[in-house]
mmCIF file as Biopython writes it, N, C-alpha, C and O atoms, coordinates in Angstrom:
data_model
#
loop_
_atom_site.group_PDB
_atom_site.id
_atom_site.type_symbol
_atom_site.label_atom_id
_atom_site.label_alt_id
_atom_site.label_comp_id
_atom_site.label_asym_id
_atom_site.label_entity_id
_atom_site.label_seq_id
_atom_site.pdbx_PDB_ins_code
_atom_site.Cartn_x
_atom_site.Cartn_y
_atom_site.Cartn_z
_atom_site.occupancy
_atom_site.B_iso_or_equiv
_atom_site.auth_seq_id
_atom_site.auth_asym_id
_atom_site.pdbx_PDB_model_num
ATOM 1   N N  . UNK A ? 1  ? -5.010  13.305  2.058   1.0 0.0 1  A 1 
ATOM 2   C CA . UNK A ? 1  ? -4.376  11.798  1.991   1.0 0.0 1  A 1 
ATOM 3   C C  . UNK A ? 1  ? -3.635  11.919  3.838   1.0 0.0 1  A 1 
ATOM 4   O O  . UNK A ? 1  ? -3.537  12.932  4.530   1.0 0.0 1  A 1 
ATOM 5   N N  . UNK A ? 2  ? -3.328  10.835  4.093   1.0 0.0 2  A 1 
ATOM 6   C CA . UNK A ? 2  ? -2.197  10.235  4.981   1.0 0.0 2  A 1 
ATOM 7   C C  . UNK A ? 2  ? -1.069  10.110  5.090   1.0 0.0 2  A 1 
ATOM 8   O O  . UNK A ? 2  ? -0.817  8.948   4.770   1.0 0.0 2  A 1 
ATOM 9   N N  . UNK A ? 3  ? 0.030   10.748  5.427   1.0 0.0 3  A 1 
ATOM 10  C CA . UNK A ? 3  ? 0.702   10.586  5.289   1.0 0.0 3  A 1 
ATOM 11  C C  . UNK A ? 3  ? 1.418   9.167   6.350   1.0 0.0 3  A 1 
ATOM 12  O O  . UNK A ? 3  ? 1.311   8.826   7.528   1.0 0.0 3  A 1 
ATOM 13  N N  . UNK A ? 4  ? 2.026   8.751   5.347   1.0 0.0 4  A 1 
ATOM 14  C CA . UNK A ? 4  ? 2.402   7.095   6.060   1.0 0.0 4  A 1 
ATOM 15  C C  . UNK A ? 4  ? 4.000   7.152   6.206   1.0 0.0 4  A 1 
ATOM 16  O O  . UNK A ? 4  ? 4.432   7.506   5.109   1.0 0.0 4  A 1 
ATOM 17  N N  . UNK A ? 5  ? 5.137   6.936   7.178   1.0 0.0 5  A 1 
ATOM 18  C CA . UNK A ? 5  ? 6.703   6.772   7.128   1.0 0.0 5  A 1 
ATOM 19  C C  . UNK A ? 5  ? 6.909   5.294   7.361   1.0 0.0 5  A 1 
ATOM 20  O O  . UNK A ? 5  ? 6.350   4.366   7.945   1.0 0.0 5  A 1 
ATOM 21  N N  . UNK A ? 6  ? 7.781   5.480   6.761   1.0 0.0 6  A 1 
ATOM 22  C CA . UNK A ? 6  ? 8.906   3.967   6.106   1.0 0.0 6  A 1 
ATOM 23  C C  . UNK A ? 6  ? 9.769   4.016   6.946   1.0 0.0 6  A 1 
ATOM 24  O O  . UNK A ? 6  ? 9.782   5.118   7.495   1.0 0.0 6  A 1 
ATOM 25  N N  . UNK A ? 7  ? 10.732  3.126   7.424   1.0 0.0 7  A 1 
ATOM 26  C CA . UNK A ? 7  ? 12.196  3.543   7.856   1.0 0.0 7  A 1 
ATOM 27  C C  . UNK A ? 7  ? 12.808  2.442   6.778   1.0 0.0 7  A 1 
ATOM 28  O O  . UNK A ? 7  ? 13.126  1.534   7.546   1.0 0.0 7  A 1 
ATOM 29  N N  . UNK A ? 8  ? 13.013  2.181   6.001   1.0 0.0 8  A 1 
ATOM 30  C CA . UNK A ? 8  ? 13.662  1.713   5.159   1.0 0.0 8  A 1 
ATOM 31  C C  . UNK A ? 8  ? 13.543  2.595   3.696   1.0 0.0 8  A 1 
ATOM 32  O O  . UNK A ? 8  ? 13.002  3.653   3.375   1.0 0.0 8  A 1 
ATOM 33  N N  . UNK A ? 9  ? 14.467  1.416   2.898   1.0 0.0 9  A 1 
ATOM 34  C CA . UNK A ? 9  ? 14.246  2.094   1.140   1.0 0.0 9  A 1 
ATOM 35  C C  . UNK A ? 9  ? 12.635  1.749   1.205   1.0 0.0 9  A 1 
ATOM 36  O O  . UNK A ? 9  ? 12.011  2.795   1.384   1.0 0.0 9  A 1 
ATOM 37  N N  . UNK A ? 10 ? 11.722  0.528   1.109   1.0 0.0 10 A 1 
ATOM 38  C CA . UNK A ? 10 ? 10.770  0.104   0.690   1.0 0.0 10 A 1 
ATOM 39  C C  . UNK A ? 10 ? 10.405  -1.014  1.625   1.0 0.0 10 A 1 
ATOM 40  O O  . UNK A ? 10 ? 10.969  -1.678  2.495   1.0 0.0 10 A 1 
ATOM 41  N N  . UNK A ? 11 ? 8.963   -0.917  0.950   1.0 0.0 11 A 1 
ATOM 42  C CA . UNK A ? 11 ? 7.952   -1.547  1.989   1.0 0.0 11 A 1 
ATOM 43  C C  . UNK A ? 11 ? 7.031   -2.059  0.968   1.0 0.0 11 A 1 
ATOM 44  O O  . UNK A ? 11 ? 6.400   -1.351  0.183   1.0 0.0 11 A 1 
ATOM 45  N N  . UNK A ? 12 ? 6.989   -3.744  1.053   1.0 0.0 12 A 1 
ATOM 46  C CA . UNK A ? 12 ? 6.193   -4.020  -0.136  1.0 0.0 12 A 1 
ATOM 47  C C  . UNK A ? 12 ? 4.628   -4.070  0.451   1.0 0.0 12 A 1 
ATOM 48  O O  . UNK A ? 12 ? 4.312   -4.223  1.631   1.0 0.0 12 A 1 
ATOM 49  N N  . UNK A ? 13 ? 3.642   -3.882  -0.813  1.0 0.0 13 A 1 
ATOM 50  C CA . UNK A ? 13 ? 2.154   -3.664  -1.309  1.0 0.0 13 A 1 
ATOM 51  C C  . UNK A ? 13 ? 2.000   -4.032  -0.092  1.0 0.0 13 A 1 
ATOM 52  O O  . UNK A ? 13 ? 2.534   -3.441  0.847   1.0 0.0 13 A 1 
ATOM 53  N N  . UNK A ? 14 ? 1.312   -4.969  0.020   1.0 0.0 14 A 1 
ATOM 54  C CA . UNK A ? 14 ? 0.711   -6.026  1.328   1.0 0.0 14 A 1 
ATOM 55  C C  . UNK A ? 14 ? 1.618   -5.879  2.222   1.0 0.0 14 A 1 
ATOM 56  O O  . UNK A ? 14 ? 0.870   -6.133  3.166   1.0 0.0 14 A 1 
ATOM 57  N N  . UNK A ? 15 ? 2.953   -5.612  2.885   1.0 0.0 15 A 1 
ATOM 58  C CA . UNK A ? 15 ? 2.850   -5.367  4.393   1.0 0.0 15 A 1 
ATOM 59  C C  . UNK A ? 15 ? 2.598   -3.666  4.533   1.0 0.0 15 A 1 
ATOM 60  O O  . UNK A ? 15 ? 2.383   -3.210  5.656   1.0 0.0 15 A 1 
ATOM 61  N N  . UNK A ? 16 ? 2.627   -3.000  3.661   1.0 0.0 16 A 1 
ATOM 62  C CA . UNK A ? 16 ? 2.206   -1.772  3.973   1.0 0.0 16 A 1 
ATOM 63  C C  . UNK A ? 16 ? 0.777   -1.146  3.838   1.0 0.0 16 A 1 
ATOM 64  O O  . UNK A ? 16 ? 0.388   0.015   3.966   1.0 0.0 16 A 1 
ATOM 65  N N  . UNK A ? 17 ? 0.126   -2.318  3.534   1.0 0.0 17 A 1 
ATOM 66  C CA . UNK A ? 17 ? -1.247  -2.460  3.402   1.0 0.0 17 A 1 
ATOM 67  C C  . UNK A ? 17 ? -1.579  -2.888  5.834   1.0 0.0 17 A 1 
ATOM 68  O O  . UNK A ? 17 ? -1.868  -2.077  6.713   1.0 0.0 17 A 1 
ATOM 69  N N  . UNK A ? 18 ? -1.427  -3.816  5.897   1.0 0.0 18 A 1 
ATOM 70  C CA . UNK A ? 18 ? -1.149  -3.712  6.794   1.0 0.0 18 A 1 
ATOM 71  C C  . UNK A ? 18 ? -0.511  -2.933  7.606   1.0 0.0 18 A 1 
ATOM 72  O O  . UNK A ? 18 ? -1.257  -2.765  8.571   1.0 0.0 18 A 1 
ATOM 73  N N  . UNK A ? 19 ? 0.588   -2.286  7.771   1.0 0.0 19 A 1 
ATOM 74  C CA . UNK A ? 19 ? 0.814   -1.298  8.525   1.0 0.0 19 A 1 
ATOM 75  C C  . UNK A ? 19 ? 0.262   -0.290  8.514   1.0 0.0 19 A 1 
ATOM 76  O O  . UNK A ? 19 ? 0.299   0.273   9.608   1.0 0.0 19 A 1 
ATOM 77  N N  . UNK A ? 20 ? -0.162  0.132   7.893   1.0 0.0 20 A 1 
ATOM 78  C CA . UNK A ? 20 ? -0.928  1.395   7.376   1.0 0.0 20 A 1 
ATOM 79  C C  . UNK A ? 20 ? -2.452  1.659   8.494   1.0 0.0 20 A 1 
ATOM 80  O O  . UNK A ? 20 ? -2.852  2.688   9.038   1.0 0.0 20 A 1 
ATOM 81  N N  . UNK A ? 21 ? -3.054  0.124   8.507   1.0 0.0 21 A 1 
ATOM 82  C CA . UNK A ? 21 ? -4.378  0.148   9.364   1.0 0.0 21 A 1 
ATOM 83  C C  . UNK A ? 21 ? -5.145  -0.501  8.429   1.0 0.0 21 A 1 
ATOM 84  O O  . UNK A ? 21 ? -6.311  -0.832  8.645   1.0 0.0 21 A 1 
ATOM 85  N N  . UNK A ? 22 ? -4.574  -0.697  7.433   1.0 0.0 22 A 1 
ATOM 86  C CA . UNK A ? 22 ? -5.821  -0.492  6.248   1.0 0.0 22 A 1 
ATOM 87  C C  . UNK A ? 22 ? -7.047  -2.044  6.427   1.0 0.0 22 A 1 
ATOM 88  O O  . UNK A ? 22 ? -8.262  -2.239  6.471   1.0 0.0 22 A 1 
ATOM 89  N N  . UNK A ? 23 ? -6.117  -2.623  6.466   1.0 0.0 23 A 1 
ATOM 90  C CA . UNK A ? 23 ? -6.714  -4.006  6.196   1.0 0.0 23 A 1 
ATOM 91  C C  . UNK A ? 23 ? -6.186  -4.761  7.395   1.0 0.0 23 A 1 
ATOM 92  O O  . UNK A ? 23 ? -5.169  -4.316  7.925   1.0 0.0 23 A 1 
ATOM 93  N N  . UNK A ? 24 ? -6.909  -6.152  8.023   1.0 0.0 24 A 1 
ATOM 94  C CA . UNK A ? 24 ? -6.337  -6.773  9.697   1.0 0.0 24 A 1 
ATOM 95  C C  . UNK A ? 24 ? -5.165  -7.424  9.317   1.0 0.0 24 A 1 
ATOM 96  O O  . UNK A ? 24 ? -4.252  -7.369  10.141  1.0 0.0 24 A 1 
ATOM 97  N N  . UNK A ? 25 ? -4.881  -8.248  7.898   1.0 0.0 25 A 1 
ATOM 98  C CA . UNK A ? 25 ? -4.110  -9.098  8.422   1.0 0.0 25 A 1 
ATOM 99  C C  . UNK A ? 25 ? -3.842  -9.082  7.091   1.0 0.0 25 A 1 
ATOM 100 O O  . UNK A ? 25 ? -4.662  -8.496  6.384   1.0 0.0 25 A 1 
ATOM 101 N N  . UNK A ? 26 ? -2.405  -9.843  6.303   1.0 0.0 26 A 1 
ATOM 102 C CA . UNK A ? 26 ? -1.471  -9.883  5.047   1.0 0.0 26 A 1 
ATOM 103 C C  . UNK A ? 26 ? -2.579  -11.278 4.167   1.0 0.0 26 A 1 
ATOM 104 O O  . UNK A ? 26 ? -2.195  -11.995 3.243   1.0 0.0 26 A 1 
ATOM 105 N N  . UNK A ? 27 ? -3.338  -11.290 4.529   1.0 0.0 27 A 1 
ATOM 106 C CA . UNK A ? 27 ? -4.359  -12.684 3.918   1.0 0.0 27 A 1 
ATOM 107 C C  . UNK A ? 27 ? -5.646  -12.007 3.262   1.0 0.0 27 A 1 
ATOM 108 O O  . UNK A ? 27 ? -6.288  -12.464 2.316   1.0 0.0 27 A 1 
ATOM 109 N N  . UNK A ? 28 ? -5.856  -10.991 3.859   1.0 0.0 28 A 1 
ATOM 110 C CA . UNK A ? 28 ? -6.561  -9.335  3.492   1.0 0.0 28 A 1 
ATOM 111 C C  . UNK A ? 28 ? -6.280  -9.132  2.510   1.0 0.0 28 A 1 
ATOM 112 O O  . UNK A ? 28 ? -6.993  -9.297  1.520   1.0 0.0 28 A 1 
ATOM 113 N N  . UNK A ? 29 ? -4.661  -8.534  2.540   1.0 0.0 29 A 1 
ATOM 114 C CA . UNK A ? 29 ? -4.180  -7.555  1.914   1.0 0.0 29 A 1 
ATOM 115 C C  . UNK A ? 29 ? -3.945  -7.962  0.564   1.0 0.0 29 A 1 
ATOM 116 O O  . UNK A ? 29 ? -3.854  -7.163  -0.368  1.0 0.0 29 A 1 
ATOM 117 N N  . UNK A ? 30 ? -3.782  -10.009 0.387   1.0 0.0 30 A 1 
ATOM 118 C CA . UNK A ? 30 ? -3.250  -10.311 -0.523  1.0 0.0 30 A 1 
ATOM 119 C C  . UNK A ? 30 ? -4.378  -10.643 -1.533  1.0 0.0 30 A 1 
ATOM 120 O O  . UNK A ? 30 ? -4.254  -10.872 -2.736  1.0 0.0 30 A 1 
ATOM 121 N N  . UNK A ? 31 ? -5.906  -10.609 -0.514  1.0 0.0 31 A 1 
ATOM 122 C CA . UNK A ? 31 ? -6.769  -10.932 -1.207  1.0 0.0 31 A 1 
ATOM 123 C C  . UNK A ? 31 ? -7.493  -8.977  -2.253  1.0 0.0 31 A 1 
ATOM 124 O O  . UNK A ? 31 ? -8.110  -8.697  -3.281  1.0 0.0 31 A 1 
ATOM 125 N N  . UNK A ? 32 ? -7.088  -8.504  -1.515  1.0 0.0 32 A 1 
ATOM 126 C CA . UNK A ? 32 ? -7.407  -7.289  -1.624  1.0 0.0 32 A 1 
ATOM 127 C C  . UNK A ? 32 ? -6.673  -7.359  -2.647  1.0 0.0 32 A 1 
ATOM 128 O O  . UNK A ? 32 ? -7.054  -8.312  -3.327  1.0 0.0 32 A 1 
ATOM 129 N N  . UNK A ? 33 ? -6.081  -7.000  -2.964  1.0 0.0 33 A 1 
ATOM 130 C CA . UNK A ? 33 ? -4.818  -6.796  -3.852  1.0 0.0 33 A 1 
ATOM 131 C C  . UNK A ? 33 ? -5.207  -7.930  -5.179  1.0 0.0 33 A 1 
ATOM 132 O O  . UNK A ? 33 ? -5.417  -7.698  -6.370  1.0 0.0 33 A 1 
ATOM 133 N N  . UNK A ? 34 ? -5.200  -8.834  -4.640  1.0 0.0 34 A 1 
ATOM 134 C CA . UNK A ? 34 ? -5.411  -9.840  -5.939  1.0 0.0 34 A 1 
ATOM 135 C C  . UNK A ? 34 ? -6.775  -9.813  -6.929  1.0 0.0 34 A 1 
ATOM 136 O O  . UNK A ? 34 ? -6.984  -10.443 -7.966  1.0 0.0 34 A 1 
ATOM 137 N N  . UNK A ? 35 ? -7.578  -8.895  -6.252  1.0 0.0 35 A 1 
ATOM 138 C CA . UNK A ? 35 ? -9.246  -8.236  -6.728  1.0 0.0 35 A 1 
ATOM 139 C C  . UNK A ? 35 ? -9.451  -7.289  -7.379  1.0 0.0 35 A 1 
ATOM 140 O O  . UNK A ? 35 ? -10.508 -6.971  -7.924  1.0 0.0 35 A 1 
ATOM 141 N N  . UNK A ? 36 ? -8.050  -6.533  -7.383  1.0 0.0 36 A 1 
ATOM 142 C CA . UNK A ? 36 ? -7.789  -5.412  -8.283  1.0 0.0 36 A 1 
ATOM 143 C C  . UNK A ? 36 ? -8.383  -4.517  -7.098  1.0 0.0 36 A 1 
ATOM 144 O O  . UNK A ? 36 ? -9.451  -3.985  -7.399  1.0 0.0 36 A 1 
ATOM 145 N N  . UNK A ? 37 ? -8.020  -4.307  -6.115  1.0 0.0 37 A 1 
ATOM 146 C CA . UNK A ? 37 ? -8.648  -2.931  -5.945  1.0 0.0 37 A 1 
ATOM 147 C C  . UNK A ? 37 ? -7.698  -1.970  -4.821  1.0 0.0 37 A 1 
ATOM 148 O O  . UNK A ? 37 ? -8.017  -1.074  -4.040  1.0 0.0 37 A 1 
ATOM 149 N N  . UNK A ? 38 ? -6.193  -2.723  -5.201  1.0 0.0 38 A 1 
ATOM 150 C CA . UNK A ? 38 ? -5.406  -0.908  -4.835  1.0 0.0 38 A 1 
ATOM 151 C C  . UNK A ? 38 ? -5.024  -0.779  -5.729  1.0 0.0 38 A 1 
ATOM 152 O O  . UNK A ? 38 ? -4.776  -1.721  -6.483  1.0 0.0 38 A 1 
ATOM 153 N N  . UNK A ? 39 ? -4.724  1.016   -6.142  1.0 0.0 39 A 1 
ATOM 154 C CA . UNK A ? 39 ? -4.239  1.285   -6.754  1.0 0.0 39 A 1 
ATOM 155 C C  . UNK A ? 39 ? -2.611  1.413   -6.004  1.0 0.0 39 A 1 
ATOM 156 O O  . UNK A ? 39 ? -2.278  1.064   -4.871  1.0 0.0 39 A 1 
ATOM 157 N N  . UNK A ? 40 ? -1.725  2.083   -7.160  1.0 0.0 40 A 1 
ATOM 158 C CA . UNK A ? 40 ? -0.816  2.226   -6.573  1.0 0.0 40 A 1 
ATOM 159 C C  . UNK A ? 40 ? -0.665  3.678   -7.966  1.0 0.0 40 A 1 
ATOM 160 O O  . UNK A ? 40 ? -1.096  3.544   -9.111  1.0 0.0 40 A 1 
ATOM 161 N N  . UNK A ? 41 ? 0.091   5.040   -7.396  1.0 0.0 41 A 1 
ATOM 162 C CA . UNK A ? 41 ? 0.758   5.952   -7.769  1.0 0.0 41 A 1 
ATOM 163 C C  . UNK A ? 41 ? -0.330  5.692   -9.318  1.0 0.0 41 A 1 
ATOM 164 O O  . UNK A ? 41 ? 0.054   5.665   -10.487 1.0 0.0 41 A 1 
ATOM 165 N N  . UNK A ? 42 ? -2.061  5.495   -8.662  1.0 0.0 42 A 1 
ATOM 166 C CA . UNK A ? 42 ? -3.254  5.713   -9.520  1.0 0.0 42 A 1 
ATOM 167 C C  . UNK A ? 42 ? -3.441  4.631   -11.059 1.0 0.0 42 A 1 
ATOM 168 O O  . UNK A ? 42 ? -4.078  4.774   -12.103 1.0 0.0 42 A 1 
ATOM 169 N N  . UNK A ? 43 ? -2.401  3.400   -10.449 1.0 0.0 43 A 1 
ATOM 170 C CA . UNK A ? 43 ? -2.917  2.383   -11.239 1.0 0.0 43 A 1 
ATOM 171 C C  . UNK A ? 43 ? -2.830  1.198   -10.662 1.0 0.0 43 A 1 
ATOM 172 O O  . UNK A ? 43 ? -1.895  0.826   -9.953  1.0 0.0 43 A 1 
ATOM 173 N N  . UNK A ? 44 ? -4.353  0.225   -11.111 1.0 0.0 44 A 1 
ATOM 174 C CA . UNK A ? 44 ? -4.431  -1.110  -10.793 1.0 0.0 44 A 1 
ATOM 175 C C  . UNK A ? 44 ? -3.094  -1.647  -10.156 1.0 0.0 44 A 1 
ATOM 176 O O  . UNK A ? 44 ? -2.116  -1.380  -10.855 1.0 0.0 44 A 1 
ATOM 177 N N  . UNK A ? 45 ? -2.850  -2.250  -9.146  1.0 0.0 45 A 1 
ATOM 178 C CA . UNK A ? 45 ? -2.074  -3.003  -9.260  1.0 0.0 45 A 1 
ATOM 179 C C  . UNK A ? 45 ? -1.963  -4.162  -8.117  1.0 0.0 45 A 1 
ATOM 180 O O  . UNK A ? 45 ? -2.174  -3.955  -6.922  1.0 0.0 45 A 1 
ATOM 181 N N  . UNK A ? 46 ? -1.557  -5.547  -8.747  1.0 0.0 46 A 1 
ATOM 182 C CA . UNK A ? 46 ? -1.884  -6.765  -8.827  1.0 0.0 46 A 1 
ATOM 183 C C  . UNK A ? 46 ? -0.993  -7.221  -7.939  1.0 0.0 46 A 1 
ATOM 184 O O  . UNK A ? 46 ? -1.358  -8.189  -7.272  1.0 0.0 46 A 1 
ATOM 185 N N  . UNK A ? 47 ? 0.646   -6.557  -7.648  1.0 0.0 47 A 1 
ATOM 186 C CA . UNK A ? 47 ? 1.634   -7.931  -7.610  1.0 0.0 47 A 1 
ATOM 187 C C  . UNK A ? 47 ? 1.582   -7.105  -5.963  1.0 0.0 47 A 1 
ATOM 188 O O  . UNK A ? 47 ? 1.788   -5.901  -5.815  1.0 0.0 47 A 1 
ATOM 189 N N  . UNK A ? 48 ? 1.270   -8.043  -4.879  1.0 0.0 48 A 1 
ATOM 190 C CA . UNK A ? 48 ? 1.467   -7.732  -3.972  1.0 0.0 48 A 1 
ATOM 191 C C  . UNK A ? 48 ? 3.266   -7.317  -3.208  1.0 0.0 48 A 1 
ATOM 192 O O  . UNK A ? 48 ? 3.742   -6.650  -2.289  1.0 0.0 48 A 1 
ATOM 193 N N  . UNK A ? 49 ? 3.730   -8.241  -4.332  1.0 0.0 49 A 1 
ATOM 194 C CA . UNK A ? 49 ? 5.010   -7.290  -3.497  1.0 0.0 49 A 1 
ATOM 195 C C  . UNK A ? 49 ? 5.814   -6.349  -3.779  1.0 0.0 49 A 1 
ATOM 196 O O  . UNK A ? 49 ? 6.939   -6.031  -3.393  1.0 0.0 49 A 1 
ATOM 197 N N  . UNK A ? 50 ? 4.904   -5.855  -4.681  1.0 0.0 50 A 1 
ATOM 198 C CA . UNK A ? 50 ? 5.167   -4.452  -5.634  1.0 0.0 50 A 1 
ATOM 199 C C  . UNK A ? 50 ? 5.959   -4.041  -4.362  1.0 0.0 50 A 1 
ATOM 200 O O  . UNK A ? 50 ? 5.659   -4.258  -3.188  1.0 0.0 50 A 1 
ATOM 201 N N  . UNK A ? 51 ? 6.942   -3.455  -4.825  1.0 0.0 51 A 1 
ATOM 202 C CA . UNK A ? 51 ? 7.779   -2.163  -3.822  1.0 0.0 51 A 1 
ATOM 203 C C  . UNK A ? 51 ? 7.702   -0.687  -3.914  1.0 0.0 51 A 1 
ATOM 204 O O  . UNK A ? 51 ? 8.043   0.054   -4.837  1.0 0.0 51 A 1 
ATOM 205 N N  . UNK A ? 52 ? 7.025   -0.337  -2.419  1.0 0.0 52 A 1 
ATOM 206 C CA . UNK A ? 52 ? 6.765   1.192   -2.580  1.0 0.0 52 A 1 
ATOM 207 C C  . UNK A ? 52 ? 7.789   2.211   -2.363  1.0 0.0 52 A 1 
ATOM 208 O O  . UNK A ? 52 ? 7.996   1.633   -1.296  1.0 0.0 52 A 1 
ATOM 209 N N  . UNK A ? 53 ? 8.607   3.148   -2.353  1.0 0.0 53 A 1 
ATOM 210 C CA . UNK A ? 53 ? 9.149   3.709   -2.239  1.0 0.0 53 A 1 
ATOM 211 C C  . UNK A ? 53 ? 8.059   5.371   -1.529  1.0 0.0 53 A 1 
ATOM 212 O O  . UNK A ? 53 ? 6.861   5.653   -1.530  1.0 0.0 53 A 1 
ATOM 213 N N  . UNK A ? 54 ? 9.209   6.001   -1.070  1.0 0.0 54 A 1 
ATOM 214 C CA . UNK A ? 54 ? 8.735   7.263   -1.005  1.0 0.0 54 A 1 
ATOM 215 C C  . UNK A ? 54 ? 8.524   8.166   -1.865  1.0 0.0 54 A 1 
ATOM 216 O O  . UNK A ? 54 ? 9.381   8.478   -2.692  1.0 0.0 54 A 1 
ATOM 217 N N  . UNK A ? 55 ? 7.012   8.882   -1.779  1.0 0.0 55 A 1 
ATOM 218 C CA . UNK A ? 55 ? 6.961   9.525   -2.654  1.0 0.0 55 A 1 
ATOM 219 C C  . UNK A ? 55 ? 5.891   8.652   -3.803  1.0 0.0 55 A 1 
ATOM 220 O O  . UNK A ? 55 ? 5.706   9.022   -4.962  1.0 0.0 55 A 1 
ATOM 221 N N  . UNK A ? 56 ? 5.095   7.099   -2.994  1.0 0.0 56 A 1 
ATOM 222 C CA . UNK A ? 56 ? 4.426   6.207   -3.686  1.0 0.0 56 A 1 
ATOM 223 C C  . UNK A ? 56 ? 3.274   7.115   -3.007  1.0 0.0 56 A 1 
ATOM 224 O O  . UNK A ? 56 ? 3.179   7.898   -2.062  1.0 0.0 56 A 1 
ATOM 225 N N  . UNK A ? 57 ? 2.193   6.395   -4.340  1.0 0.0 57 A 1 
ATOM 226 C CA . UNK A ? 57 ? 1.014   6.640   -3.641  1.0 0.0 57 A 1 
ATOM 227 C C  . UNK A ? 57 ? -0.010  5.668   -3.481  1.0 0.0 57 A 1 
ATOM 228 O O  . UNK A ? 57 ? -0.097  5.067   -4.552  1.0 0.0 57 A 1 
ATOM 229 N N  . UNK A ? 58 ? -1.104  5.074   -2.377  1.0 0.0 58 A 1 
ATOM 230 C CA . UNK A ? 58 ? -1.627  3.848   -2.356  1.0 0.0 58 A 1 
ATOM 231 C C  . UNK A ? 58 ? -3.499  4.272   -2.405  1.0 0.0 58 A 1 
ATOM 232 O O  . UNK A ? 58 ? -4.095  4.435   -1.341  1.0 0.0 58 A 1 
ATOM 233 N N  . UNK A ? 59 ? -3.976  4.356   -3.285  1.0 0.0 59 A 1 
ATOM 234 C CA . UNK A ? 59 ? -5.487  4.188   -2.544  1.0 0.0 59 A 1 
ATOM 235 C C  . UNK A ? 59 ? -6.406  2.816   -2.883  1.0 0.0 59 A 1 
ATOM 236 O O  . UNK A ? 59 ? -6.723  2.141   -3.863  1.0 0.0 59 A 1 
ATOM 237 N N  . UNK A ? 60 ? -6.573  2.840   -1.766  1.0 0.0 60 A 1 
ATOM 238 C CA . UNK A ? 60 ? -7.940  1.570   -1.098  1.0 0.0 60 A 1 
ATOM 239 C C  . UNK A ? 60 ? -8.867  2.274   -0.726  1.0 0.0 60 A 1 
ATOM 240 O O  . UNK A ? 60 ? -8.849  3.034   0.241   1.0 0.0 60 A 1 
ATOM 241 N N  . UNK A ? 61 ? -9.983  2.026   -1.657  1.0 0.0 61 A 1 
ATOM 242 C CA . UNK A ? 61 ? -11.560 2.158   -1.211  1.0 0.0 61 A 1 
ATOM 243 C C  . UNK A ? 61 ? -11.243 3.744   -1.260  1.0 0.0 61 A 1 
ATOM 244 O O  . UNK A ? 61 ? -10.322 4.313   -1.845  1.0 0.0 61 A 1 
ATOM 245 N N  . UNK A ? 62 ? -12.578 4.438   -0.247  1.0 0.0 62 A 1 
ATOM 246 C CA . UNK A ? 62 ? -11.694 6.055   0.029   1.0 0.0 62 A 1 
ATOM 247 C C  . UNK A ? 62 ? -10.578 6.175   0.717   1.0 0.0 62 A 1 
ATOM 248 O O  . UNK A ? 62 ? -10.661 7.161   1.449   1.0 0.0 62 A 1 
ATOM 249 N N  . UNK A ? 63 ? -9.763  5.729   0.800   1.0 0.0 63 A 1 
ATOM 250 C CA . UNK A ? 63 ? -8.259  6.339   1.845   1.0 0.0 63 A 1 
ATOM 251 C C  . UNK A ? 63 ? -7.161  6.365   0.373   1.0 0.0 63 A 1 
ATOM 252 O O  . UNK A ? 63 ? -6.887  5.629   -0.574  1.0 0.0 63 A 1 
ATOM 253 N N  . UNK A ? 64 ? -6.852  7.451   0.804   1.0 0.0 64 A 1 
ATOM 254 C CA . UNK A ? 64 ? -5.277  7.762   -0.082  1.0 0.0 64 A 1 
ATOM 255 C C  . UNK A ? 64 ? -4.114  7.562   0.732   1.0 0.0 64 A 1 
ATOM 256 O O  . UNK A ? 64 ? -4.369  7.894   1.889   1.0 0.0 64 A 1 
ATOM 257 N N  . UNK A ? 65 ? -2.619  7.039   0.551   1.0 0.0 65 A 1 
ATOM 258 C CA . UNK A ? 65 ? -1.957  7.040   1.732   1.0 0.0 65 A 1 
ATOM 259 C C  . UNK A ? 65 ? 0.100   7.289   0.689   1.0 0.0 65 A 1 
ATOM 260 O O  . UNK A ? 65 ? 0.808   6.750   -0.162  1.0 0.0 65 A 1 
ATOM 261 N N  . UNK A ? 66 ? 0.077   8.173   1.399   1.0 0.0 66 A 1 
ATOM 262 C CA . UNK A ? 66 ? 1.251   8.867   0.729   1.0 0.0 66 A 1 
ATOM 263 C C  . UNK A ? 66 ? 2.488   8.162   1.752   1.0 0.0 66 A 1 
ATOM 264 O O  . UNK A ? 66 ? 2.832   8.339   2.921   1.0 0.0 66 A 1 
ATOM 265 N N  . UNK A ? 67 ? 2.951   7.250   0.598   1.0 0.0 67 A 1 
ATOM 266 C CA . UNK A ? 67 ? 4.682   6.951   0.911   1.0 0.0 67 A 1 
ATOM 267 C C  . UNK A ? 67 ? 5.967   7.558   1.897   1.0 0.0 67 A 1 
ATOM 268 O O  . UNK A ? 67 ? 6.490   6.531   2.332   1.0 0.0 67 A 1 
ATOM 269 N N  . UNK A ? 68 ? 6.483   8.367   2.277   1.0 0.0 68 A 1 
ATOM 270 C CA . UNK A ? 68 ? 7.067   9.311   3.162   1.0 0.0 68 A 1 
ATOM 271 C C  . UNK A ? 68 ? 8.080   8.510   3.722   1.0 0.0 68 A 1 
ATOM 272 O O  . UNK A ? 68 ? 7.750   7.440   4.232   1.0 0.0 68 A 1 
ATOM 273 N N  . UNK A ? 69 ? 9.989   9.067   3.701   1.0 0.0 69 A 1 
ATOM 274 C CA . UNK A ? 69 ? 10.807  8.558   4.185   1.0 0.0 69 A 1 
ATOM 275 C C  . UNK A ? 69 ? 10.898  8.509   5.986   1.0 0.0 69 A 1 
ATOM 276 O O  . UNK A ? 69 ? 11.272  9.654   6.240   1.0 0.0 69 A 1 
ATOM 277 N N  . UNK A ? 70 ? 10.821  8.138   6.666   1.0 0.0 70 A 1 
ATOM 278 C CA . UNK A ? 70 ? 10.849  8.602   7.677   1.0 0.0 70 A 1 
ATOM 279 C C  . UNK A ? 70 ? 12.912  8.822   8.774   1.0 0.0 70 A 1 
ATOM 280 O O  . UNK A ? 70 ? 12.966  9.333   9.892   1.0 0.0 70 A 1 
#
């Protein structure tokens, strides 16, 4: 699992996927989220504006990312 530090109270899911390098563009993030390819804390999440906070875990493909407060 890769820890990704954020420097605000939260980050939106689509922005997080771009920030951590899981996708190349915001458009790709939007499509992947809408297609149900992203899990947040073990559950499929189709809300691209989902607010992620420290302690949340995002699963995308074979990768897992843990949100950490920076």
